[in-house]
C-alpha positions as a Markdown table, in Angstrom:
| # | Residue | x | y | z |
|---|---|---|---|---|
| 1 | Met | 0.0 | 0.0 | 0.0 |
| 2 | Ser | 1.3 | 3.4 | -0.9 |
| 3 | Ala | 0.5 | 6.8 | 0.5 |
| 4 | Val | -0.5 | 9.6 | -1.8 |
| 5 | His | 2.8 | 11.5 | -1.5 |
| 6 | Lys | 4.8 | 8.3 | -2.1 |
| 7 | Asp | 3.1 | 7.4 | -5.3 |
| 8 | Pro | 2.0 | 10.6 | -7.0 |
| 9 | Leu | 1.9 | 9.1 | -10.5 |
| 10 | Ala | -0.2 | 6.1 | -9.6 |
| 11 | Leu | -3.2 | 7.6 | -11.4 |
| 12 | Leu | -1.3 | 9.1 | -14.3 |
| 13 | Pro | -3.5 | 7.6 | -17.0 |
| 14 | Glu | -6.7 | 8.7 | -15.3 |
| 15 | Leu | -5.2 | 12.2 | -14.8 |
| 16 | Leu | -4.3 | 12.4 | -18.5 |
| 17 | Leu | -7.9 | 11.6 | -19.5 |
| 18 | Leu | -9.3 | 14.2 | -17.1 |
| 19 | Thr | -6.8 | 16.8 | -18.3 |
| 20 | Gly | -7.7 | 16.0 | -21.9 |
| 21 | Ala | -11.4 | 16.5 | -21.2 |
| 22 | Val | -10.8 | 19.9 | -19.5 |
| 23 | Val | -8.4 | 21.1 | -22.3 |
| 24 | Thr | -10.7 | 19.9 | -25.0 |
| 25 | Leu | -13.7 | 21.7 | -23.4 |
| 26 | Leu | -11.7 | 25.0 | -22.9 |
| 27 | Ala | -10.4 | 24.8 | -26.5 |
| 28 | Gly | -13.9 | 24.4 | -27.8 |
| 29 | Ser | -15.1 | 27.4 | -25.8 |
| 30 | Phe | -12.7 | 29.8 | -27.6 |
| 31 | Leu | -12.5 | 28.4 | -31.1 |
| 32 | Pro | -15.0 | 29.4 | -33.8 |
| 33 | Arg | -17.3 | 26.8 | -35.2 |
| 34 | His | -15.4 | 26.2 | -38.4 |
| 35 | Arg | -12.3 | 25.4 | -36.3 |
| 36 | Gln | -14.0 | 23.1 | -33.8 |
| 37 | Trp | -12.2 | 20.1 | -35.4 |
| 38 | Leu | -9.1 | 21.3 | -33.7 |
| 39 | Thr | -10.5 | 20.2 | -30.4 |
| 40 | Arg | -10.1 | 16.6 | -31.4 |
| 41 | Leu | -6.3 | 17.0 | -31.3 |
| 42 | Pro | -6.0 | 17.4 | -27.5 |
| 43 | Ala | -8.6 | 14.6 | -27.1 |
| 44 | Leu | -6.7 | 12.2 | -29.3 |
| 45 | Ala | -3.4 | 13.3 | -27.6 |
| 46 | Ala | -4.9 | 12.6 | -24.2 |
| 47 | Leu | -6.1 | 9.1 | -25.2 |
| 48 | Ala | -2.8 | 8.2 | -26.8 |
| 49 | Ala | -0.8 | 9.5 | -23.8 |
| 50 | Ala | -3.1 | 7.6 | -21.4 |
| 51 | Ile | -2.4 | 4.4 | -23.3 |
| 52 | Thr | 1.3 | 5.0 | -23.3 |
| 53 | Ala | 1.4 | 5.8 | -19.6 |
| 54 | Ala | -0.8 | 2.7 | -18.8 |
| 55 | Ala | 1.6 | 0.5 | -20.8 |
| 56 | Ile | 4.6 | 1.8 | -18.9 |
| 57 | Leu | 2.9 | 1.6 | -15.4 |
| 58 | Ala | 1.7 | -2.0 | -16.2 |
| 59 | Ala | 5.3 | -3.2 | -15.6 |
| 60 | Gly | 5.0 | -2.2 | -11.9 |
| 61 | Asp | 4.1 | -4.4 | -9.0 |
| 62 | Thr | 0.5 | -5.4 | -8.2 |
| 63 | Arg | -0.7 | -3.2 | -5.4 |
| 64 | Thr | -3.4 | -0.9 | -4.0 |
| 65 | Val | -3.0 | 2.8 | -3.6 |
| 66 | Tyr | -4.7 | 5.6 | -1.7 |
| 67 | Thr | -5.4 | 3.7 | 1.4 |
| 68 | Arg | -6.4 | 0.6 | -0.5 |
| 69 | Thr | -9.2 | 2.2 | -2.4 |
| 70 | Tyr | -7.8 | 1.7 | -5.9 |
| 71 | Ala | -6.1 | -1.4 | -7.3 |
| 72 | Leu | -3.2 | -1.4 | -9.7 |
| 73 | Asp | -3.1 | -4.9 | -11.2 |
| 74 | Ala | -3.6 | -6.8 | -14.4 |
| 75 | Ala | -7.3 | -6.0 | -14.6 |
| 76 | Thr | -6.8 | -2.2 | -14.1 |
| 77 | Ala | -3.8 | -2.2 | -16.6 |
| 78 | Thr | -6.0 | -3.9 | -19.2 |
| 79 | Ala | -8.8 | -1.4 | -18.7 |
| 80 | Arg | -6.4 | 1.5 | -18.9 |
| 81 | Val | -5.2 | 0.3 | -22.3 |
| 82 | Val | -8.4 | -1.1 | -23.8 |
| 83 | Ile | -10.8 | 1.7 | -22.8 |
| 84 | Pro | -8.8 | 4.6 | -24.3 |
| 85 | Ala | -8.0 | 2.5 | -27.4 |
| 86 | Ala | -11.7 | 1.9 | -27.8 |
| 87 | Ala | -12.4 | 5.6 | -27.3 |
| 88 | Leu | -9.9 | 6.4 | -30.0 |
| 89 | Leu | -11.7 | 4.2 | -32.4 |
| 90 | Val | -15.0 | 5.8 | -31.5 |
| 91 | Leu | -13.7 | 9.3 | -32.2 |
| 92 | Ala | -12.3 | 8.0 | -35.5 |
| 93 | Leu | -15.5 | 6.5 | -36.7 |
| 94 | Ala | -17.4 | 9.6 | -35.5 |
| 95 | Thr | -15.4 | 12.0 | -37.5 |
| 96 | Asp | -17.7 | 12.0 | -40.5 |
| 97 | Arg | -20.8 | 12.4 | -38.3 |
| 98 | Val | -19.7 | 15.1 | -35.9 |
| 99 | Arg | -17.5 | 17.2 | -38.2 |
| 100 | Gly | -18.8 | 20.7 | -38.6 |
| 101 | Thr | -21.7 | 20.4 | -36.1 |
| 102 | Arg | -22.4 | 22.8 | -33.3 |
| 103 | Arg | -21.6 | 20.2 | -30.7 |
| 104 | Glu | -18.5 | 18.7 | -32.1 |
| 105 | Thr | -16.4 | 19.6 | -29.1 |
| 106 | Glu | -19.0 | 18.2 | -26.6 |
| 107 | Phe | -18.9 | 14.8 | -28.3 |
| 108 | Ser | -15.1 | 14.4 | -27.6 |
| 109 | Val | -15.4 | 15.7 | -24.0 |
| 110 | Leu | -18.2 | 13.3 | -23.2 |
| 111 | Val | -16.3 | 10.4 | -24.6 |
| 112 | Leu | -13.2 | 11.3 | -22.5 |
| 113 | Leu | -15.2 | 11.7 | -19.3 |
| 114 | Ala | -17.2 | 8.5 | -19.8 |
| 115 | Ser | -13.9 | 6.6 | -20.6 |
| 116 | Leu | -12.4 | 8.0 | -17.4 |
| 117 | Gly | -15.4 | 6.8 | -15.4 |
| 118 | Ser | -15.2 | 3.4 | -16.9 |
| 119 | Val | -11.5 | 3.1 | -16.0 |
| 120 | Val | -12.2 | 4.2 | -12.4 |
| 121 | Leu | -15.0 | 1.7 | -12.2 |
| 122 | Ala | -12.6 | -1.1 | -13.3 |
| 123 | Gly | -9.9 | -0.1 | -10.8 |
| 124 | Ser | -12.0 | 0.7 | -7.8 |
| 125 | Ser | -11.2 | -1.4 | -4.7 |
| 126 | Asp | -13.6 | 0.5 | -2.4 |
| 127 | Leu | -17.4 | 0.7 | -2.5 |
| 128 | Leu | -17.4 | 4.5 | -2.4 |
| 129 | Val | -14.9 | 4.8 | -5.3 |
| 130 | Leu | -17.1 | 2.2 | -7.1 |
| 131 | Ala | -20.1 | 4.6 | -6.7 |
| 132 | Val | -18.1 | 7.6 | -7.9 |
| 133 | Gly | -16.9 | 5.6 | -10.9 |
| 134 | Phe | -20.4 | 4.5 | -11.7 |
| 135 | Leu | -21.7 | 8.0 | -11.7 |
| 136 | Leu | -18.8 | 9.3 | -13.8 |
| 137 | Ala | -19.3 | 6.5 | -16.3 |
| 138 | Ser | -23.1 | 7.1 | -16.5 |
| 139 | Ile | -23.8 | 10.8 | -16.6 |
| 140 | Pro | -21.8 | 11.6 | -19.8 |
| 141 | Leu | -23.6 | 8.7 | -21.5 |
| 142 | Tyr | -26.9 | 10.5 | -21.1 |
| 143 | Gly | -25.4 | 13.4 | -23.0 |
| 144 | Leu | -23.9 | 11.2 | -25.7 |
| 145 | Ala | -27.3 | 9.4 | -26.2 |
| 146 | Gly | -29.0 | 12.7 | -26.8 |
| 147 | Trp | -26.2 | 14.4 | -28.6 |
| 148 | Ala | -28.0 | 14.7 | -31.9 |
| 149 | Arg | -31.0 | 16.4 | -30.3 |
| 150 | Asp | -33.6 | 14.7 | -32.4 |
| 151 | Pro | -36.8 | 12.8 | -31.3 |
| 152 | Leu | -35.2 | 9.4 | -31.5 |
| 153 | Gly | -32.2 | 10.6 | -29.5 |
| 154 | Ala | -34.5 | 12.1 | -26.9 |
| 155 | Glu | -36.4 | 8.9 | -26.5 |
| 156 | Ala | -33.1 | 6.9 | -26.2 |
| 157 | Thr | -31.8 | 9.3 | -23.6 |
| 158 | Leu | -35.0 | 9.2 | -21.6 |
| 159 | Lys | -35.0 | 5.4 | -21.5 |
| 160 | Leu | -31.3 | 5.3 | -20.7 |
| 161 | Tyr | -31.6 | 7.9 | -17.9 |
| 162 | Leu | -34.6 | 6.4 | -16.2 |
| 163 | Met | -33.1 | 2.9 | -16.2 |
| 164 | Gly | -29.7 | 4.4 | -15.1 |
| 165 | Ala | -31.2 | 6.5 | -12.3 |
| 166 | Leu | -33.2 | 3.5 | -10.9 |
| 167 | Ser | -30.2 | 1.2 | -11.1 |
| 168 | Gly | -27.9 | 3.8 | -9.6 |
| 169 | Ile | -30.1 | 4.4 | -6.6 |
| 170 | Thr | -30.6 | 0.7 | -6.1 |
| 171 | Met | -26.8 | 0.2 | -6.3 |
| 172 | Leu | -26.2 | 2.9 | -3.6 |
| 173 | Leu | -28.7 | 1.1 | -1.4 |
| 174 | Gly | -26.7 | -2.1 | -1.8 |
| 175 | Ile | -23.5 | -0.2 | -1.0 |
| 176 | Ala | -25.1 | 1.1 | 2.2 |
| 177 | Val | -26.4 | -2.3 | 3.2 |
| 178 | Leu | -23.0 | -4.0 | 2.6 |
| 179 | Tyr | -21.2 | -1.2 | 4.5 |
| 180 | Ala | -23.6 | -1.6 | 7.4 |
| 181 | Thr | -23.2 | -5.4 | 7.6 |
| 182 | Gly | -19.5 | -5.5 | 6.8 |
| 183 | Gly | -18.3 | -2.5 | 8.7 |
| 184 | Ala | -16.0 | -1.2 | 5.9 |
| 185 | Thr | -16.0 | 0.1 | 2.4 |
| 186 | Thr | -12.6 | -1.1 | 1.2 |
| 187 | Tyr | -12.7 | -4.6 | -0.3 |
| 188 | His | -9.9 | -6.1 | 1.7 |
| 189 | Ala | -11.7 | -5.2 | 5.0 |
| 190 | Leu | -15.1 | -5.9 | 3.7 |
| 191 | Ala | -14.2 | -9.5 | 2.9 |
| 192 | Asp | -13.4 | -10.1 | 6.6 |
| 193 | Gly | -16.4 | -8.1 | 7.9 |
| 194 | Leu | -18.9 | -10.1 | 5.8 |
| 195 | Arg | -17.9 | -13.5 | 7.0 |
| 196 | Asp | -20.0 | -13.3 | 10.1 |
| 197 | Ala | -22.7 | -11.0 | 8.7 |
| 198 | Pro | -26.3 | -12.1 | 8.4 |
| 199 | Arg | -26.9 | -14.0 | 5.2 |
| 200 | Ala | -30.2 | -12.2 | 4.4 |
| 201 | Ala | -28.5 | -8.8 | 4.7 |
| 202 | Val | -25.6 | -9.8 | 2.5 |
| 203 | Ala | -27.9 | -11.2 | -0.1 |
| 204 | Val | -30.0 | -8.0 | -0.2 |
| 205 | Gly | -26.9 | -5.8 | -0.4 |
| 206 | Leu | -25.4 | -7.9 | -3.1 |
| 207 | Val | -28.5 | -8.0 | -5.3 |
| 208 | Ala | -29.0 | -4.3 | -5.0 |
| 209 | Leu | -25.4 | -3.6 | -5.9 |
| 210 | Leu | -25.6 | -5.9 | -8.9 |
| 211 | Ala | -28.4 | -3.8 | -10.3 |
| 212 | Gly | -26.0 | -0.9 | -11.1 |
| 213 | Leu | -23.2 | -3.0 | -12.5 |
| 214 | Leu | -25.5 | -5.2 | -14.6 |
| 215 | Phe | -27.1 | -2.0 | -16.0 |
| 216 | Lys | -23.7 | -0.7 | -17.1 |
| 217 | Ala | -22.9 | -4.1 | -18.7 |
| 218 | Gly | -26.3 | -4.3 | -20.4 |
| 219 | Ala | -27.2 | -7.7 | -18.9 |
| 220 | Val | -30.5 | -9.2 | -17.9 |
| 221 | Pro | -32.7 | -8.1 | -16.1 |
| 222 | Val | -31.7 | -4.4 | -16.6 |
| 223 | His | -31.1 | -4.7 | -20.4 |
| 224 | Phe | -34.2 | -3.0 | -21.7 |
| 225 | Trp | -32.5 | 0.2 | -22.6 |
| 226 | Val | -29.9 | -1.4 | -24.9 |
| 227 | Pro | -31.8 | -2.0 | -28.2 |
| 228 | Asp | -33.8 | 1.2 | -28.0 |
| 229 | Ala | -30.8 | 3.3 | -27.1 |
| 230 | Thr | -28.7 | 1.6 | -29.8 |
| 231 | Ala | -31.3 | 2.2 | -32.5 |
| 232 | Gly | -32.3 | 5.7 | -31.3 |
| 233 | Thr | -29.0 | 7.4 | -30.8 |
| 234 | Thr | -26.3 | 8.2 | -33.4 |
| 235 | Val | -24.1 | 5.4 | -34.6 |
| 236 | Pro | -20.9 | 6.7 | -32.9 |
| 237 | Ala | -22.7 | 7.1 | -29.6 |
| 238 | Ala | -24.2 | 3.6 | -29.9 |
| 239 | Ala | -20.8 | 2.2 | -30.6 |
| 240 | Phe | -19.5 | 3.7 | -27.3 |
| 241 | Leu | -22.6 | 2.8 | -25.3 |
| 242 | Thr | -22.4 | -0.8 | -26.2 |
| 243 | Thr | -18.7 | -1.2 | -25.7 |
| 244 | Val | -16.8 | 0.9 | -23.3 |
| 245 | Pro | -19.1 | 0.8 | -20.2 |
| 246 | Lys | -19.1 | -3.0 | -20.4 |
| 247 | Ile | -15.4 | -3.2 | -19.8 |
| 248 | Gly | -15.4 | -1.2 | -16.6 |
| 249 | Ala | -18.6 | -2.8 | -15.3 |
| 250 | Leu | -17.5 | -6.4 | -15.8 |
| 251 | Ile | -14.1 | -5.9 | -14.3 |
| 252 | Ala | -15.8 | -4.1 | -11.3 |
| 253 | Leu | -18.3 | -7.0 | -11.0 |
| 254 | Tyr | -15.4 | -9.5 | -11.0 |
| 255 | Arg | -13.7 | -7.6 | -8.2 |
| 256 | Val | -16.8 | -7.2 | -6.0 |
| 257 | Leu | -17.9 | -10.8 | -6.2 |
| 258 | Thr | -14.5 | -12.1 | -5.1 |
| 259 | Val | -15.1 | -10.2 | -1.9 |
| 260 | Ile | -18.5 | -11.8 | -1.1 |
| 261 | Pro | -18.0 | -15.0 | 0.9 |
| 262 | Gly | -19.6 | -17.9 | -1.0 |
| 263 | Asp | -20.9 | -19.5 | 2.2 |
| 264 | Arg | -23.0 | -16.4 | 2.9 |
| 265 | Val | -24.6 | -16.1 | -0.5 |
| 266 | Asp | -24.5 | -18.5 | -3.4 |
| 267 | Trp | -23.8 | -15.8 | -5.9 |
| 268 | Arg | -22.2 | -18.1 | -8.5 |
| 269 | Leu | -25.5 | -19.8 | -9.3 |
| 270 | Leu | -27.1 | -16.4 | -9.5 |
| 271 | Ile | -24.6 | -15.0 | -12.0 |
| 272 | Ala | -24.7 | -18.3 | -13.9 |
| 273 | Ala | -28.5 | -17.9 | -14.3 |
| 274 | Leu | -28.1 | -14.3 | -15.4 |
| 275 | Ala | -25.4 | -15.3 | -17.9 |
| 276 | Ala | -27.6 | -18.0 | -19.4 |
| 277 | Leu | -30.6 | -15.6 | -19.6 |
| 278 | Ser | -28.6 | -12.8 | -21.1 |
| 279 | Met | -27.1 | -14.9 | -23.9 |
| 280 | Thr | -30.4 | -16.7 | -24.6 |
| 281 | Leu | -32.6 | -13.6 | -24.6 |
| 282 | Gly | -30.1 | -11.6 | -26.6 |
| 283 | Asn | -29.8 | -14.2 | -29.3 |
| 284 | Phe | -33.4 | -15.1 | -29.7 |
| 285 | Ala | -34.5 | -11.5 | -29.7 |
| 286 | Ala | -32.0 | -10.7 | -32.5 |
| 287 | Phe | -33.5 | -13.4 | -34.8 |
| 288 | Ser | -36.4 | -11.2 | -36.1 |
| 289 | Gln | -34.5 | -7.9 | -36.3 |
| 290 | Thr | -34.3 | -6.2 | -39.6 |
| 291 | Asp | -32.6 | -3.0 | -38.3 |
| 292 | Pro | -28.8 | -3.6 | -38.1 |
| 293 | Arg | -28.5 | -1.3 | -35.1 |
| 294 | Arg | -31.1 | -3.1 | -33.1 |
| 295 | Leu | -29.6 | -6.4 | -34.2 |
| 296 | Leu | -26.2 | -5.3 | -32.8 |
| 297 | Gly | -27.9 | -4.0 | -29.6 |
| 298 | Tyr | -29.4 | -7.5 | -28.9 |
| 299 | Ser | -26.0 | -9.0 | -29.9 |
| 300 | Thr | -24.3 | -7.0 | -27.2 |
| 301 | Ile | -26.7 | -8.4 | -24.6 |
| 302 | Ser | -25.8 | -12.0 | -25.7 |
| 303 | Gln | -22.1 | -11.2 | -25.6 |
| 304 | Val | -22.4 | -10.0 | -22.0 |
| 305 | Gly | -23.9 | -13.4 | -21.2 |
| 306 | Tyr | -20.7 | -15.1 | -22.5 |
| 307 | Leu | -18.5 | -12.6 | -20.6 |
| 308 | Leu | -20.4 | -13.2 | -17.3 |
| 309 | Met | -19.3 | -16.9 | -17.5 |
| 310 | Ala | -15.8 | -15.8 | -16.4 |
| 311 | Val | -17.3 | -14.0 | -13.4 |
| 312 | Val | -19.1 | -17.2 | -12.4 |
| 313 | Val | -15.7 | -18.9 | -11.7 |
| 314 | Ala | -14.1 | -15.7 | -10.4 |
| 315 | Asp | -11.8 | -17.7 | -8.1 |
| 316 | Arg | -9.8 | -19.1 | -11.0 |
| 317 | Ala | -6.8 | -17.2 | -12.5 |
| 318 | Asp | -7.6 | -18.5 | -16.0 |
| 319 | Ala | -11.1 | -17.0 | -15.7 |
| 320 | Leu | -9.7 | -13.5 | -15.2 |
| 321 | Arg | -7.2 | -14.0 | -18.0 |
| 322 | Gly | -10.0 | -15.1 | -20.3 |
| 323 | Leu | -12.2 | -12.2 | -19.2 |
| 324 | Leu | -9.6 | -9.6 | -19.9 |
| 325 | Phe | -8.7 | -11.0 | -23.3 |
| 326 | Tyr | -12.3 | -11.5 | -24.2 |
| 327 | Leu | -13.1 | -7.8 | -23.3 |
| 328 | Ala | -10.3 | -6.6 | -25.6 |
| 329 | Ala | -11.4 | -8.8 | -28.4 |
| 330 | Tyr | -15.0 | -7.8 | -28.0 |
| 331 | Ala | -14.2 | -4.1 | -28.0 |
| 332 | Leu | -12.3 | -4.4 | -31.3 |
| 333 | Thr | -14.9 | -6.6 | -33.0 |
| 334 | Asn | -18.0 | -4.7 | -31.8 |
| 335 | Leu | -16.5 | -1.4 | -32.8 |
| 336 | Ala | -15.6 | -2.8 | -36.2 |
| 337 | Ala | -19.3 | -3.7 | -36.8 |
| 338 | Phe | -20.4 | -0.2 | -35.8 |
| 339 | Ala | -17.7 | 1.4 | -37.9 |
| 340 | Val | -19.3 | -0.4 | -40.9 |
| 341 | Leu | -22.7 | 1.2 | -39.9 |
| 342 | Ala | -20.9 | 4.6 | -39.7 |
| 343 | Ala | -19.4 | 4.1 | -43.1 |
| 344 | Val | -22.8 | 3.5 | -44.8 |
| 345 | Pro | -25.3 | 5.4 | -42.5 |
| 346 | His | -28.1 | 5.4 | -45.0 |
| 347 | Leu | -28.4 | 1.6 | -45.1 |
| 348 | Asp | -30.9 | 1.1 | -42.3 |
| 349 | Thr | -32.2 | -2.4 | -43.1 |
| 350 | Leu | -30.4 | -5.7 | -43.6 |
| 351 | Arg | -31.8 | -5.9 | -47.2 |
| 352 | Ser | -30.4 | -2.5 | -48.0 |
| 353 | Tyr | -26.9 | -4.0 | -47.8 |
| 354 | Arg | -27.4 | -5.8 | -51.1 |
| 355 | Gly | -24.6 | -5.0 | -53.5 |
| 356 | Leu | -22.1 | -3.9 | -50.8 |
| 357 | Gly | -19.7 | -6.8 | -51.5 |
| 358 | Arg | -19.7 | -6.2 | -55.3 |
| 359 | His | -19.2 | -2.4 | -55.1 |
| 360 | His | -17.2 | -2.1 | -51.9 |
| 361 | Pro | -15.6 | -5.5 | -51.3 |
| 362 | Trp | -13.2 | -4.4 | -48.6 |
| 363 | Leu | -16.0 | -3.0 | -46.5 |
| 364 | Ala | -18.1 | -6.1 | -47.0 |
| 365 | Ala | -15.1 | -8.2 | -45.9 |
| 366 | Ala | -14.7 | -6.1 | -42.8 |
| 367 | Leu | -18.4 | -6.7 | -42.0 |
| 368 | Ala | -18.1 | -10.4 | -42.5 |
| 369 | Val | -15.0 | -10.6 | -40.3 |
| 370 | Cys | -16.5 | -8.7 | -37.4 |
| 371 | Leu | -19.9 | -10.6 | -37.6 |
| 372 | Leu | -18.3 | -14.0 | -37.8 |
| 373 | Gly | -15.9 | -12.8 | -35.1 |
| 374 | Leu | -18.8 | -12.1 | -32.8 |
| 375 | Val | -20.0 | -15.6 | -33.4 |
| 376 | Gly | -16.5 | -16.8 | -32.3 |
| 377 | Thr | -15.1 | -18.1 | -35.6 |
| 378 | Pro | -11.3 | -18.7 | -35.8 |
| 379 | Pro | -8.9 | -17.1 | -36.2 |
| 380 | Thr | -10.6 | -14.0 | -34.8 |
| 381 | Ala | -9.8 | -12.8 | -31.3 |
| 382 | Val | -13.3 | -13.4 | -29.9 |
| 383 | Phe | -12.9 | -17.1 | -30.7 |
| 384 | Val | -9.9 | -17.3 | -28.4 |
| 385 | Gly | -11.7 | -15.3 | -25.8 |
| 386 | Lys | -14.7 | -17.5 | -25.9 |
| 387 | Leu | -12.6 | -20.7 | -25.9 |
| 388 | Thr | -10.6 | -19.5 | -22.9 |
| 389 | Val | -13.7 | -18.5 | -20.9 |
| 390 | Phe | -15.5 | -21.7 | -21.8 |
| 391 | Ala | -12.6 | -23.8 | -20.7 |
| 392 | Ala | -12.3 | -22.0 | -17.4 |
| 393 | Thr | -16.1 | -22.3 | -16.8 |
| 394 | Trp | -16.0 | -26.0 | -17.6 |
| 395 | Asp | -13.0 | -26.6 | -15.2 |
| 396 | Gly | -14.9 | -24.6 | -12.6 |
| 397 | Arg | -17.7 | -27.3 | -12.7 |
| 398 | Phe | -20.3 | -25.3 | -14.5 |
| 399 | Gly | -20.5 | -27.6 | -17.5 |
| 400 | Trp | -24.2 | -27.0 | -18.0 |
| 401 | Leu | -23.5 | -23.3 | -18.5 |
| 402 | Val | -20.9 | -24.1 | -21.2 |
| 403 | Val | -23.4 | -26.3 | -23.0 |
| 404 | Ile | -26.0 | -23.5 | -23.0 |
| 405 | Ala | -23.4 | -21.1 | -24.3 |
| 406 | Ala | -22.3 | -23.5 | -27.0 |
| 407 | Val | -25.9 | -23.9 | -28.2 |
| 408 | Asn | -26.4 | -20.1 | -28.1 |
| 409 | Thr | -23.2 | -19.6 | -30.1 |
| 410 | Leu | -24.5 | -21.9 | -32.9 |
| 411 | Ala | -27.9 | -20.2 | -32.8 |
| 412 | Ser | -26.3 | -16.7 | -33.1 |
| 413 | Leu | -24.8 | -17.8 | -36.5 |
| 414 | Phe | -28.3 | -17.6 | -38.0 |
| 415 | Tyr | -28.9 | -13.9 | -37.5 |
| 416 | Tyr | -25.4 | -12.8 | -38.3 |
| 417 | Leu | -25.7 | -14.7 | -41.6 |
| 418 | Arg | -29.0 | -12.9 | -42.3 |
| 419 | Trp | -26.9 | -9.8 | -42.5 |
| 420 | Ile | -23.9 | -11.2 | -44.3 |
| 421 | Ala | -26.0 | -12.9 | -47.0 |
| 422 | Pro | -27.4 | -9.7 | -48.5 |
| 423 | Ala | -24.1 | -7.9 | -48.1 |
| 424 | Val | -22.4 | -10.5 | -50.5 |
| 425 | Ala | -25.4 | -10.7 | -52.8 |
| 426 | Thr | -25.6 | -8.8 | -56.1 |
| 427 | Gly | -27.5 | -5.6 | -56.0 |
| 428 | Pro | -27.5 | -1.9 | -56.9 |
| 429 | Ala | -24.5 | 0.2 | -55.9 |
| 430 | Pro | -25.0 | 1.6 | -52.3 |
| 431 | Pro | -23.9 | 5.2 | -51.5 |
| 432 | Ala | -20.2 | 5.9 | -51.4 |
| 433 | Pro | -18.9 | 4.9 | -47.9 |
| 434 | Glu | -17.9 | 7.7 | -45.5 |
| 435 | Pro | -14.0 | 7.7 | -45.5 |
| 436 | Trp | -13.4 | 7.7 | -41.7 |
| 437 | Gly | -16.0 | 5.0 | -41.0 |
| 438 | Arg | -14.5 | 2.8 | -43.7 |
| 439 | Ala | -11.0 | 3.3 | -42.5 |
| 440 | Thr | -11.9 | 2.5 | -38.9 |
| 441 | Ala | -13.9 | -0.6 | -39.9 |
| 442 | Leu | -10.9 | -1.9 | -41.9 |
| 443 | Ala | -8.5 | -1.1 | -39.1 |
| 444 | Ala | -10.6 | -2.7 | -36.4 |
| 445 | Ala | -11.4 | -5.8 | -38.4 |
| 446 | Thr | -7.7 | -6.2 | -39.1 |
| 447 | Gly | -7.0 | -5.7 | -35.4 |
| 448 | Thr | -9.4 | -8.5 | -34.4 |
| 449 | Leu | -7.7 | -10.9 | -36.8 |
| 450 | Ala | -4.2 | -9.8 | -35.6 |
| 451 | Leu | -5.2 | -10.1 | -31.9 |
| 452 | Gly | -6.6 | -13.6 | -32.6 |
| 453 | Met | -3.4 | -14.8 | -34.3 |
| 454 | Ala | -1.2 | -13.2 | -31.5 |
| 455 | Ala | -3.4 | -14.6 | -28.7 |
| 456 | Gly | -0.6 | -16.9 | -27.4 |
| 457 | Pro | 1.9 | -14.1 | -26.5 |
| 458 | Val | -0.9 | -11.8 | -25.2 |
| 459 | Leu | -2.3 | -14.6 | -22.9 |
| 460 | Ser | 1.2 | -15.4 | -21.7 |
| 461 | Leu | 1.7 | -11.7 | -20.9 |
| 462 | Leu | -1.5 | -11.7 | -18.9 |
| 463 | Asp | -0.4 | -14.9 | -17.1 |
| 464 | Gly | 2.9 | -13.3 | -16.2 |
| 465 | Arg | 1.1 | -10.3 | -14.8 |
| 466 | Leu | -1.6 | -12.3 | -12.9 |
| 467 | Ile | 0.9 | -14.5 | -11.0 |
| 468 | Arg | 2.9 | -11.5 | -9.6 |
């Protein structure tokens, strides 16, 4: 444990994100509208600097700082790299949409602040810091959802806000109950305090706490906002909403559940049931979708179900390794899919993608890679992530959950192929793709293939970090 004055640079990546948000906001306040694009430069610089600082600090020892309220370990290091990298991709695919608008600066600022909140959420080792991270990761999302100020965006924002407010209040109630029963807010002290606490009180506190984190992850039973917000908001905002908050929420969920004594509450069975419900509901609800954005919204719900499998066996080191790798793979692949949507924003149904492969073959290839990647097709990164998580879950004696996940994976192939089939069929030439969306789609699709083929060294690196 390090005191504040002994470890002043412990939160350097977070401070860089905060500084970038402030500088971007101030720059946008003084620049004329036709020069607002310049505000993206400090935002991009802050994200790049945060990634660099996180990579350097990742070589340090695993520890907690600031009186054990914030963890510096493999999970935090992964979040510090993956979240800013995902934010960079979001800003890139958003360029064509936000350029020249009156709220161009605000988009970058909101992305930076929400990214900061997600990182804090992932690194928190204290219930109060967890609450602060949740709020910081949530409030900017409401602005992002309604950024376009159109009727659909207003509806998406209202649904997101109402569900977020209810989940947040419930989460704060859970924090209060756990603090009252455990006598502490830091995780290391809470783990000891809850061992002799009443089971009913621990169960109530845990379930209430789960409401907020499951909302951020977009999992059942607080998933209702996901398809509506994904379809109602702009494509860049939808890409961010369905990707970045999940990273912080799932890592935070992993940390919290390792604190709860298994003899007090059988939380593993609860999370396993929620994982099975999330993947099943997400997949079967996606079957009948004709809007690609709603399809991806339900797809993200199913992906959370697979990711929650690693949380079920949270006591295993290979589960955390699989979760971290899967999160990185999912971020790349999901953002690649949304980048394709950003490249051809006028194609609003699956059938309208006819002719894309003939007239824009590289973009169609990127679409096929990311959709088959979400299924878990080799050699994509999601395949390795799923395989690692499935193996850890099986070894953790939850074979029935692995069987359900395997059946759901096969079922998901149906609705992804419903999108790929018209994209590779002959048809009239679609509108010319937006340049930044196309470039981001190609880069992210290439990245998911590269990460999948480099999975061995990456997993070895995570293993080395986890055993310190």
